[in-house]
N, C-alpha and C positions, 0 to 999 in steps of 0.2 A: 769216646767213639767218634768215627769219622763222620756218623750220620747225624751227630749231634751239632756239626760245625757247618759253615756256610757251604752253598753251592755255588759253583763258578761255571759259566758257559764260556768256554774259549772259542772265540770266532763266532760270535752270536749274528747270524744273517736271519733268513727267514724261519728256518726250522729252529735255530738257537733262541731266537725272540720269542718263538710261540711256546717252545719247551720251558725256557726260564721264566716267561710271563705266567703260565699255569701253575708253576711251583711257587711263585711269589704271590699269586693270588690266593693260594691256599694257606699262606701264612709262613712259608719257608724263608729262610734269609738266602737271597739270590744276588750274585753279582754277574753283570755281562761285561765281558772283555769284547768291546765292538771298535769298528771303525768309526772315523770322525762323523761321517754323514749320518750313520744310524743313531749315534749318541745325540747330535743335534736334533734329529727328527723326534726322537723320544723325549728329550728335555722340552722340545717345544709342544708337542701334542699328546704326550703321554702314550701308553702302550695299549691299545685296543686289539683283543683277540675274539675273532668271530669264529663260527663252526658251521660246517654244511647242514648241521641239525637246527640251525636257527639261534643257537645260544650266543651269548656275548659277555666278555668281561672286560672291564676298563681299570687300568692301574695309571696312578700318578708317577711322573718320574721318580719321586721321592720313595717309592715303594721297593724299590730295588737299587743296587749300585751300578752305575755306569762309568766304564772307564776304557781309555785306549791304552793304559799303561798296564803292563803285564804283572806289575806289583799287587794287582787286584786278586792274584791267586794267593797271596800270602794268606796262611790261615785256613784255606779251603779245605774242607774234608772230602768233598766229591767235585771232580772236575769234568764237565760234559765237553768233549771235543766235537764241535760241529763245523769245523773249516772244510774247504774243499780239500779233495785228496792231494792236490799238488802243493798245500800249504801245511801238511801234516808235519814234516820235518821240522819247520820253522816254529810251529805251536809248540812241539815237543820240547825243543830248546828253551823256549820260555817258561814251559811248566817245570823243566829241570832246575831252571835257575830260581824260580819264585814260590812254587807250590811245596808244602811240607812233603817230606819223604813218606810219610804214611797215607797221603791223600790217595784215593781210588780214582783211576783215570777210566771215564766210559767213553768209548768211540761210538758216536751216532752219526756216522759217514756213510755215503755211498761208498760201493765197491768192496773188494775182499783183502786189500794189501795194507790197510792202514794201522791195524793193530800191531803187524809185525815191525812197522815204521817206528811206533810209539815205543814199543818195548825195547827195540834196539838202542833208541837214544835216551830211554828213561832207566837203563839198568834194571835193578831188580824191583822197581815199584810194580805195584799191582795194576794191570790194565784189563779191562773187560771189553769185549766186543758187544756191540749192539747193532739193532736194525730198526729203522723208522720207516713203517709201511706207507705213511700217509703223506700227501703234498701239502706244502704251505705256501701260499702266495702272498708276497709283499705287495700291499695295495696301495702303498704311501700313506702320508700323515700319522705314522705310528701304527697303523692297521696291519694285521698279520692274520690271514684267512686260511684255516684248515679246510680243504676242499675235497678230501677223501678220507674213507674210515680205516680202521685197524689199530691194535695196540702194539706200542713198542716192545720189542723183545731185548733182553739183556742176557748175557752168559750166567748160568746158575752159578753161585759162590756161596761160600758159608755165611756170609752176612746178610744174604739175600738183599743186595743192593736194589734188585728190581722193585720188591715191595717197599723199601725205604724210600724210593722216588715216586711211587704211585700216589697220586693226589686226585680230587674230582675234576674231570675234564682232562686227564692225562694218566691212562692206565699202561702199566709196564707189567711184562710176564717175564719168568726166568726160564730160560732155553738151556736143555741139555744137549743141544746139537745146533750152537750158533753158527758153526761154519757152513753147515747145510742151509740154514735161514738165510744167511748172507749171500750164498750162492744163488738160492731161490730168488731172492729180491733183485740180485743184480740180472737174472734172466728177465725178470718183470721190467727193470730199469732199461732194459734195451730199448723200450717203446720211448724212453725219453728223448732219443735222438729223433724219432718219427714225428713225435709231438713238436721239436723245436723246427724240423725241416718244413712240416705241414703249414705251421702259424695257426693251428686250430686247437681250440679247447679240447682236452682229452675226451669229454662225454660225447662231443660231436664227432670226434675221430673214431671212437669205439663203436659209434651207431652205424658206421659205414663199412661195409662188407669188404670192400676194395682195401681198406686201410687195415682192417682186421686181418685179412689174407697176407698182407705184407708182414705185420707183426708176427703172425704164425710161421712164415717163412723163415724170419730171421730167429724166432724162437727155436724152430726145429735145427737150425743150424748149431745154436747154443747148447742146446741139449745134447746134441751128437758129440760136441767137443768135450762137454763135462763126461760124458758115459765113457768116452774113450780115455780120459784122464782118471778114471774110477771115483769120480765125485757125485755124491747123491744130493741134488739140491732139495730143499724143504719148502713146500708152498706155505706162503703166508695166508691163504684163505682156504675155505673148506674144500676147494677143488684140487685133486691131486696134481702136481706139476706136469706130469706127463700127460695129462688130459687136457691141460689148458690150451696148448697150440690147435687141438681138434675142435674144442668148443668154439675158438675164435673164428673158425671157418664156417659155423653154423648160420642159417638164415637170419636175417635181422631180427625178427620177432621173438624167435626162440632164444638167440643171445641174448636179447634184452631181458627176457623174463628170468633167465639163469644169473645174469648179472647182478640183476636188482635183488636177488635173494642172499648174495655172496658180499656184495661190496656196494658202498654209497659214494657216488662221485657227483659233485654238484657242477653247474655250468660255468663256473669261475675256475675249474681245475685247470693247472697248466703245470708243464714238467719243469724242474728246475733247469734243465738245459735250454728250454724255450726263454727262460728268464736271464739265463747266461748270454744268449745272442741278441736278446731284446737290448740288454744292457751294454752290449760291446765287451763282454768278459769272455775268458778263455773258458772252454767247456771242459767236462770230465770224460770225454769221450774216449780217451787213452785209459782210463781206468774202469771203464764199463765194457764197450765192444773191444776195447784193446786188451783187457784181460783174457776174454774169450779167444780172440785171435791169438794170442800167446800160447794159450792150451791147445788148439788147433795145430799151431806150427810144431808143437812139441809131439804131438802124436801123428803128424803127416796127414792131417785132414785139411780140405779147402772149404772156406767159407766165404764165397764170393759176394754174396749180398752184404754181408757185414762188413768187408772190405770197402765196397762201394760206399756204404753209408758213411764210413769214418771219412772217405775223400770228400763226400758233400758236406759233412759237418765242418771239416777244416776248411772248406772253400768259404763256407758262410762266415766262419771266424775271421778269415783273412778280409774278405769284402767289407765287414764291419757294417753291414747294412740291415742288421737284424734278421729275424727268421725269413727265409726265401720264400716259402709259400709253393712248395713244391707239391706235384701231385703224385699218387702211388706209382704211377707209370713213369713219370720223369726219375724217381727215385730208383726204379728198377732198370732204367736206362732203355726202354722200349719205345720212347718218343722222340 
């Protein structure tokens, strides 16, 4: 059975190292297909997994396989894809060349188009969509910190891959509407760009009503585009998706009380897009805001705030000076 063989994380960055590390810490055979920098870091410091709840797990480099060579995919039963969306086609070609034909491929990536790319390039192989709701921050020296709550969701399948991958410290659930789940996560991920442009931790940003109002306005544009396209997003929290942007507009004290009951975010939480700008990497803005803008264009809707945010993120990418530290007013263009 594929679940009896090794698990390989293809493109192990922050999310991939955390997920793979949790699996390895629970005794699963895990390989990480990583870049040279990450491999060197883990070989030197080991792998330290910390959590917003204060828990911590440490692994020596010998507790999992590390390689820059895609031949590590040979013999894998499950391949977890965690690369950035722009790298999906490339990693798919590596999987096609090196992984067994019967390996189950699970996409744990942002955005909604990666599974289609994987399936196109992998022929008849089994590819499952997934959604990771939490943030992981690479803290350096082999430490990867989960800074918000939530369970990973994976498309329901006959072998119940979600259950096979669940271990203490890493819970996965099967979903019958993974497309809706992915669109719901994408709408929430629209805030990644605001986090990157603000240079603020997520918790501090969400504590500010001006920032929440900006997020709410962007979310309203996104939900309108999805509605016009006939797409129903599924919320990853107990709060219905159509209520979320209204909740964001509430006074600070009321919002804080509601957020505390539905999601845990620690002061270290940062978005992946913030990390990209910090490290001078290209962001996934084209696969997040870009996907919604494409829907809006197809249905003749205007999403001016979202378009402006895309321009600002691309300007920050070009400047290569890290997160620009803009205010809500500067992002809106009213200053």
